[in-house]
C-alpha positions as a Markdown table, in Angstrom:
| # | Residue | x | y | z |
|---|---|---|---|---|
| 1 | Unk | -62.0 | -86.3 | -118.1 |
| 2 | Unk | -60.1 | -89.4 | -116.8 |
| 3 | Unk | -58.5 | -90.7 | -120.0 |
| 4 | Unk | -56.1 | -93.1 | -118.5 |
| 5 | Unk | -55.8 | -96.1 | -116.4 |
| 6 | Unk | -58.1 | -97.1 | -113.6 |
| 7 | Unk | -57.6 | -100.7 | -114.6 |
| 8 | Unk | -59.9 | -103.5 | -113.5 |
| 9 | Unk | -57.1 | -105.9 | -112.4 |
| 10 | Unk | -57.9 | -104.9 | -108.8 |
| 11 | Unk | -61.3 | -104.3 | -107.2 |
| 12 | Unk | -62.4 | -100.8 | -108.3 |
| 13 | Unk | -63.1 | -98.0 | -105.9 |
| 14 | Unk | -66.7 | -97.3 | -105.2 |
| 15 | Unk | -68.3 | -95.0 | -107.8 |
| 16 | Unk | -65.8 | -95.6 | -110.5 |
| 17 | Unk | -67.4 | -96.5 | -113.9 |
| 18 | Unk | -66.7 | -100.2 | -114.5 |
| 19 | Unk | -68.9 | -101.4 | -117.4 |
| 20 | Unk | -71.3 | -100.3 | -120.1 |
| 21 | Unk | -73.9 | -102.2 | -122.0 |
| 22 | Unk | -76.9 | -101.5 | -124.3 |
| 23 | Unk | -80.1 | -103.2 | -125.4 |
| 24 | Unk | -80.9 | -103.4 | -129.1 |
| 25 | Unk | -83.9 | -104.8 | -130.8 |
| 26 | Unk | -81.7 | -105.5 | -133.9 |
| 27 | Unk | -78.7 | -107.2 | -132.3 |
| 28 | Unk | -77.1 | -108.1 | -135.6 |
| 29 | Unk | -77.5 | -104.5 | -136.8 |
| 30 | Unk | -75.8 | -103.2 | -133.6 |
| 31 | Unk | -72.9 | -105.6 | -134.1 |
| 32 | Unk | -72.4 | -104.4 | -137.7 |
| 33 | Unk | -72.6 | -100.7 | -136.7 |
| 34 | Unk | -70.3 | -100.8 | -133.7 |
| 35 | Unk | -68.0 | -103.3 | -135.4 |
| 36 | Unk | -67.5 | -100.8 | -138.2 |
| 37 | Unk | -67.4 | -97.6 | -136.2 |
| 38 | Unk | -65.3 | -98.9 | -133.2 |
| 39 | Unk | -63.7 | -102.0 | -134.6 |
| 40 | Unk | -65.4 | -104.3 | -132.1 |
| 41 | Unk | -65.4 | -108.1 | -132.4 |
| 42 | Unk | -67.8 | -110.2 | -130.4 |
| 43 | Unk | -67.9 | -113.2 | -128.2 |
| 44 | Unk | -70.5 | -115.9 | -128.3 |
| 45 | Unk | -74.1 | -115.0 | -127.2 |
| 46 | Unk | -74.7 | -116.1 | -123.6 |
| 47 | Unk | -78.0 | -117.8 | -124.1 |
| 48 | Unk | -78.4 | -118.4 | -120.3 |
| 49 | Unk | -78.3 | -114.6 | -119.8 |
| 50 | Unk | -80.6 | -113.5 | -122.6 |
| 51 | Unk | -78.1 | -113.6 | -125.4 |
| 52 | Unk | -75.8 | -111.1 | -123.6 |
| 53 | Unk | -72.9 | -110.6 | -126.0 |
| 54 | Unk | -69.6 | -109.1 | -125.0 |
| 55 | Unk | -67.7 | -106.7 | -127.3 |
| 56 | Unk | -63.9 | -106.7 | -127.6 |
| 57 | Unk | -61.4 | -104.2 | -128.8 |
| 58 | Unk | -57.9 | -105.6 | -129.4 |
| 59 | Unk | -59.0 | -108.8 | -127.6 |
| 60 | Unk | -60.0 | -106.9 | -124.4 |
| 61 | Unk | -63.6 | -106.8 | -123.1 |
| 62 | Unk | -64.9 | -103.3 | -123.4 |
| 63 | Unk | -68.7 | -103.4 | -123.4 |
| 64 | Unk | -71.7 | -105.6 | -124.1 |
| 65 | Unk | -74.9 | -105.6 | -126.2 |
| 66 | Unk | -78.1 | -107.6 | -125.6 |
| 67 | Unk | -81.5 | -108.0 | -127.1 |
| 68 | Unk | -84.6 | -106.9 | -125.1 |
| 69 | Unk | -86.1 | -109.5 | -122.8 |
| 70 | Unk | -89.5 | -111.0 | -123.9 |
| 71 | Unk | -92.2 | -108.5 | -123.1 |
| 72 | Unk | -89.8 | -105.7 | -122.4 |
| 73 | Unk | -91.1 | -102.4 | -123.9 |
| 74 | Unk | -90.8 | -98.7 | -123.4 |
| 75 | Unk | -93.7 | -98.5 | -121.0 |
| 76 | Unk | -96.0 | -97.1 | -123.6 |
| 77 | Unk | -96.8 | -100.2 | -125.6 |
| 78 | Unk | -94.0 | -99.5 | -128.2 |
| 79 | Unk | -90.6 | -101.0 | -128.9 |
| 80 | Unk | -88.0 | -100.7 | -126.1 |
| 81 | Unk | -85.8 | -97.7 | -126.3 |
| 82 | Unk | -82.1 | -98.4 | -127.1 |
| 83 | Unk | -79.7 | -96.7 | -124.7 |
| 84 | Unk | -76.3 | -97.2 | -123.2 |
| 85 | Unk | -76.2 | -98.0 | -119.5 |
| 86 | Unk | -73.1 | -97.1 | -117.5 |
| 87 | Unk | -72.4 | -99.2 | -114.4 |
| 88 | Unk | -70.7 | -97.7 | -111.3 |
| 89 | Unk | -68.7 | -99.8 | -108.9 |
| 90 | Unk | -70.4 | -100.8 | -105.7 |
| 91 | Unk | -69.0 | -102.9 | -102.8 |
| 92 | Unk | -72.6 | -103.8 | -101.8 |
| 93 | Unk | -75.4 | -103.3 | -104.3 |
| 94 | Unk | -78.0 | -103.8 | -101.6 |
| 95 | Unk | -76.5 | -100.9 | -99.7 |
| 96 | Unk | -76.4 | -98.9 | -102.9 |
| 97 | Unk | -80.0 | -99.6 | -103.5 |
| 98 | Unk | -80.9 | -98.3 | -100.1 |
| 99 | Unk | -78.9 | -95.0 | -100.8 |
| 100 | Unk | -80.7 | -94.7 | -104.1 |
| 101 | Unk | -84.1 | -94.8 | -102.5 |
| 102 | Unk | -83.1 | -92.5 | -99.6 |
| 103 | Unk | -81.8 | -90.0 | -102.2 |
| 104 | Unk | -85.1 | -89.8 | -104.0 |
| 105 | Unk | -84.1 | -92.2 | -106.8 |
| 106 | Unk | -85.8 | -95.4 | -108.0 |
| 107 | Unk | -84.4 | -98.9 | -108.3 |
| 108 | Unk | -85.8 | -100.2 | -111.5 |
| 109 | Unk | -84.1 | -103.6 | -111.7 |
| 110 | Unk | -82.4 | -105.7 | -109.0 |
| 111 | Unk | -80.4 | -105.9 | -106.8 |
| 112 | Unk | -79.7 | -109.3 | -108.3 |
| 113 | Unk | -76.9 | -111.8 | -108.7 |
| 114 | Unk | -75.6 | -112.6 | -112.2 |
| 115 | Unk | -74.2 | -116.0 | -111.6 |
| 116 | Unk | -70.6 | -115.9 | -110.4 |
| 117 | Unk | -69.9 | -112.7 | -112.4 |
| 118 | Unk | -71.2 | -110.3 | -109.8 |
| 119 | Unk | -74.3 | -108.5 | -108.6 |
| 120 | Unk | -76.1 | -105.6 | -110.2 |
| 121 | Unk | -78.9 | -103.1 | -110.2 |
| 122 | Unk | -80.3 | -100.5 | -112.5 |
| 123 | Unk | -81.6 | -97.3 | -111.0 |
| 124 | Unk | -83.0 | -93.9 | -112.0 |
| 125 | Unk | -82.0 | -90.6 | -110.4 |
| 126 | Unk | -84.6 | -88.0 | -109.4 |
| 127 | Unk | -84.2 | -86.3 | -112.7 |
| 128 | Unk | -84.8 | -89.4 | -114.8 |
| 129 | Unk | -81.2 | -90.4 | -115.5 |
| 130 | Unk | -80.8 | -94.2 | -115.8 |
| 131 | Unk | -77.5 | -95.8 | -114.6 |
| 132 | Unk | -76.3 | -99.1 | -113.1 |
| 133 | Unk | -74.3 | -100.3 | -110.2 |
| 134 | Unk | -72.1 | -103.4 | -110.4 |
| 135 | Unk | -70.6 | -105.4 | -107.5 |
| 136 | Unk | -67.8 | -107.3 | -109.2 |
| 137 | Unk | -67.4 | -111.0 | -108.8 |
| 138 | Unk | -65.4 | -112.8 | -111.5 |
| 139 | Unk | -66.3 | -110.1 | -113.9 |
| 140 | Unk | -64.3 | -107.0 | -112.8 |
| 141 | Unk | -65.4 | -104.8 | -115.7 |
| 142 | Unk | -63.5 | -103.0 | -118.5 |
| 143 | Unk | -60.4 | -104.8 | -119.5 |
| 144 | Unk | -59.2 | -101.7 | -121.4 |
| 145 | Unk | -59.9 | -98.0 | -121.3 |
| 146 | Unk | -59.0 | -95.0 | -123.4 |
| 147 | Unk | -57.6 | -97.0 | -126.3 |
| 148 | Unk | -59.4 | -97.2 | -129.7 |
| 149 | Unk | -62.7 | -99.0 | -129.3 |
| 150 | Unk | -62.7 | -98.8 | -125.5 |
| 151 | Unk | -64.6 | -96.7 | -122.9 |
| 152 | Unk | -63.0 | -93.4 | -122.1 |
| 153 | Unk | -65.4 | -91.1 | -120.2 |
| 154 | Unk | -69.1 | -90.5 | -119.3 |
| 155 | Unk | -71.3 | -87.6 | -118.4 |
| 156 | Unk | -74.7 | -87.5 | -116.6 |
| 157 | Unk | -76.6 | -85.3 | -119.0 |
| 158 | Unk | -79.7 | -83.9 | -117.3 |
| 159 | Unk | -82.2 | -81.1 | -117.2 |
| 160 | Unk | -82.4 | -81.4 | -113.4 |
| 161 | Unk | -78.8 | -80.7 | -112.6 |
| 162 | Unk | -79.5 | -79.6 | -109.0 |
| 163 | Unk | -81.1 | -83.0 | -108.3 |
| 164 | Unk | -78.1 | -84.9 | -109.9 |
| 165 | Unk | -75.7 | -82.8 | -107.9 |
| 166 | Unk | -77.4 | -83.8 | -104.6 |
| 167 | Unk | -78.1 | -87.4 | -105.5 |
| 168 | Unk | -74.9 | -88.9 | -106.9 |
| 169 | Unk | -72.6 | -87.7 | -104.1 |
| 170 | Unk | -75.2 | -89.0 | -101.6 |
| 171 | Unk | -75.1 | -92.5 | -103.2 |
| 172 | Unk | -71.4 | -92.7 | -104.1 |
| 173 | Unk | -68.4 | -91.1 | -102.3 |
| 174 | Unk | -67.9 | -88.3 | -104.8 |
| 175 | Unk | -66.2 | -85.0 | -104.3 |
| 176 | Unk | -67.6 | -82.3 | -106.7 |
| 177 | Unk | -65.8 | -79.7 | -108.7 |
| 178 | Unk | -67.2 | -77.3 | -111.2 |
| 179 | Unk | -66.0 | -75.9 | -114.5 |
| 180 | Unk | -65.1 | -72.2 | -114.4 |
| 181 | Unk | -67.3 | -71.4 | -117.5 |
| 182 | Unk | -70.3 | -69.1 | -117.1 |
| 183 | Unk | -71.7 | -70.3 | -120.4 |
| 184 | Unk | -71.7 | -74.1 | -119.6 |
| 185 | Unk | -73.0 | -75.7 | -116.4 |
| 186 | Unk | -70.6 | -78.6 | -116.1 |
| 187 | Unk | -69.3 | -80.4 | -113.0 |
| 188 | Unk | -67.0 | -83.3 | -112.3 |
| 189 | Unk | -67.4 | -86.0 | -109.7 |
| 190 | Unk | -64.1 | -87.3 | -108.3 |
| 191 | Unk | -63.0 | -90.4 | -106.4 |
| 192 | Unk | -59.7 | -90.1 | -104.5 |
| 193 | Unk | -58.8 | -86.9 | -106.3 |
| 194 | Unk | -59.4 | -88.5 | -109.7 |
| 195 | Unk | -62.2 | -87.3 | -112.1 |
| 196 | Unk | -64.4 | -90.3 | -112.9 |
| 197 | Unk | -67.8 | -88.8 | -114.1 |
| 198 | Unk | -69.1 | -85.6 | -115.5 |
| 199 | Unk | -72.4 | -83.8 | -115.0 |
| 200 | Unk | -73.8 | -81.6 | -117.9 |
| 201 | Unk | -76.9 | -79.5 | -117.6 |
| 202 | Unk | -79.1 | -79.9 | -120.7 |
| 203 | Unk | -79.9 | -76.5 | -122.2 |
| 204 | Unk | -82.3 | -75.3 | -124.9 |
| 205 | Unk | -79.9 | -76.8 | -127.5 |
| 206 | Unk | -81.3 | -80.3 | -126.6 |
| 207 | Unk | -84.6 | -81.1 | -128.3 |
| 208 | Unk | -87.4 | -81.5 | -125.7 |
| 209 | Unk | -88.0 | -85.1 | -126.8 |
| 210 | Unk | -84.5 | -86.1 | -125.8 |
| 211 | Unk | -84.7 | -87.7 | -122.3 |
| 212 | Unk | -81.9 | -87.3 | -119.7 |
| 213 | Unk | -79.2 | -89.9 | -120.1 |
| 214 | Unk | -75.6 | -90.9 | -119.4 |
| 215 | Unk | -73.4 | -90.0 | -122.3 |
| 216 | Unk | -70.8 | -92.7 | -122.8 |
| 217 | Unk | -67.6 | -91.8 | -124.7 |
| 218 | Unk | -65.8 | -94.4 | -126.7 |
| 219 | Unk | -62.2 | -93.8 | -127.9 |
| 220 | Unk | -61.3 | -93.6 | -131.6 |
| 221 | Unk | -58.1 | -92.7 | -133.3 |
| 222 | Unk | -59.8 | -90.4 | -135.8 |
| 223 | Unk | -63.2 | -88.8 | -134.8 |
| 224 | Unk | -63.9 | -87.4 | -138.2 |
| 225 | Unk | -63.3 | -90.8 | -140.0 |
| 226 | Unk | -65.4 | -92.6 | -137.3 |
| 227 | Unk | -68.3 | -90.1 | -137.9 |
| 228 | Unk | -68.1 | -90.8 | -141.6 |
| 229 | Unk | -68.4 | -94.6 | -141.0 |
| 230 | Unk | -71.3 | -94.0 | -138.5 |
| 231 | Unk | -73.2 | -91.8 | -141.0 |
| 232 | Unk | -73.0 | -94.5 | -143.7 |
| 233 | Unk | -75.0 | -96.7 | -141.3 |
| 234 | Unk | -77.6 | -94.0 | -140.6 |
| 235 | Unk | -76.3 | -92.5 | -137.4 |
| 236 | Unk | -76.9 | -88.8 | -136.7 |
| 237 | Unk | -74.4 | -86.3 | -135.4 |
| 238 | Unk | -76.0 | -84.1 | -132.7 |
| 239 | Unk | -72.9 | -82.2 | -131.6 |
| 240 | Unk | -69.4 | -81.6 | -132.9 |
| 241 | Unk | -66.9 | -82.6 | -133.8 |
| 242 | Unk | -65.1 | -80.0 | -131.7 |
| 243 | Unk | -61.6 | -79.7 | -130.2 |
| 244 | Unk | -61.0 | -79.4 | -126.5 |
| 245 | Unk | -58.2 | -79.8 | -124.0 |
| 246 | Unk | -59.4 | -83.3 | -123.4 |
| 247 | Unk | -59.6 | -84.4 | -127.0 |
| 248 | Unk | -61.6 | -84.0 | -130.2 |
| 249 | Unk | -65.1 | -85.3 | -129.6 |
| 250 | Unk | -68.6 | -85.5 | -131.0 |
| 251 | Unk | -72.0 | -86.7 | -129.8 |
| 252 | Unk | -74.1 | -89.0 | -132.0 |
| 253 | Unk | -77.2 | -91.1 | -132.0 |
| 254 | Unk | -76.8 | -94.6 | -133.4 |
| 255 | Unk | -79.3 | -96.1 | -136.0 |
| 256 | Unk | -81.4 | -97.6 | -133.3 |
| 257 | Unk | -81.7 | -94.4 | -131.3 |
| 258 | Unk | -79.0 | -94.9 | -128.6 |
| 259 | Unk | -77.0 | -91.7 | -127.8 |
| 260 | Unk | -73.2 | -92.1 | -127.5 |
| 261 | Unk | -70.1 | -90.1 | -128.0 |
| 262 | Unk | -66.7 | -90.5 | -129.7 |
| 263 | Unk | -63.4 | -89.0 | -128.6 |
| 264 | Unk | -59.9 | -88.9 | -129.9 |
| 265 | Unk | -57.8 | -88.3 | -126.7 |
| 266 | Unk | -54.6 | -87.8 | -128.7 |
| 267 | Unk | -55.9 | -84.7 | -130.5 |
| 268 | Unk | -56.1 | -81.9 | -127.8 |
| 269 | Unk | -56.4 | -78.2 | -128.1 |
| 270 | Unk | -56.2 | -75.5 | -125.4 |
| 271 | Unk | -55.2 | -75.5 | -121.8 |
| 272 | Unk | -56.9 | -77.8 | -119.3 |
| 273 | Unk | -59.2 | -75.6 | -117.1 |
| 274 | Unk | -58.6 | -75.5 | -113.4 |
| 275 | Unk | -61.7 | -77.0 | -111.7 |
| 276 | Unk | -63.2 | -75.3 | -108.7 |
| 277 | Unk | -64.0 | -77.4 | -105.6 |
| 278 | Unk | -67.6 | -77.2 | -104.4 |
| 279 | Unk | -68.0 | -76.1 | -100.8 |
């Protein structure tokens, strides 16, 4: 897990996570929940962009939340599904869209310009994992990482791990390494020798109704206390908390059904495993 410092003061390298946002039917409820759990404050709703609302930790932009667009649903006539979307840096979202399609994925939104802020697309890999690509303009992405309330890490969590392993390095310039653990199928995508994104195979421990997703980790200074606050709002803990060489972490589902994870990077246990390069 890359816990420190790819900052957004310079143009980010292709494939590096640069932003995260989520859609919530109850925007005010989401503000209360993440404000309590992560300490977020919020900027004004950008009415010209569908009430897109940036979240801040310590005065730094760390994520955004937005209500669904009119008529936007889950494809089955119901309410839209709340989920976090991770955006990966792209120098050219049109080219990224081409690679997505060539790799067997689907572009579900865009490519499109978002004013002077940048250009974006939302795509789906062959196994159904939804992610975004962001070509920065004036909005370079995360203003803070790996501090309380900020993004820290993310993992492609999928039942079709083989498809993800072929797809993501074809779209982004990733080198792949695997975890030397016969009980867990986990790999890491690197850019310039730095780990930027994980890939976890979903096993029988995941309920069949849980779709593949990108698990976004937010930093907290006390995972157990943050879980307690989350539970008071109706969130569910689906895994953990557990200690690891990367920090103490847990996976949750927020009150509106969006999966996310919490991690305390200061509380580590055990030796960091030596990752094995893929041939």
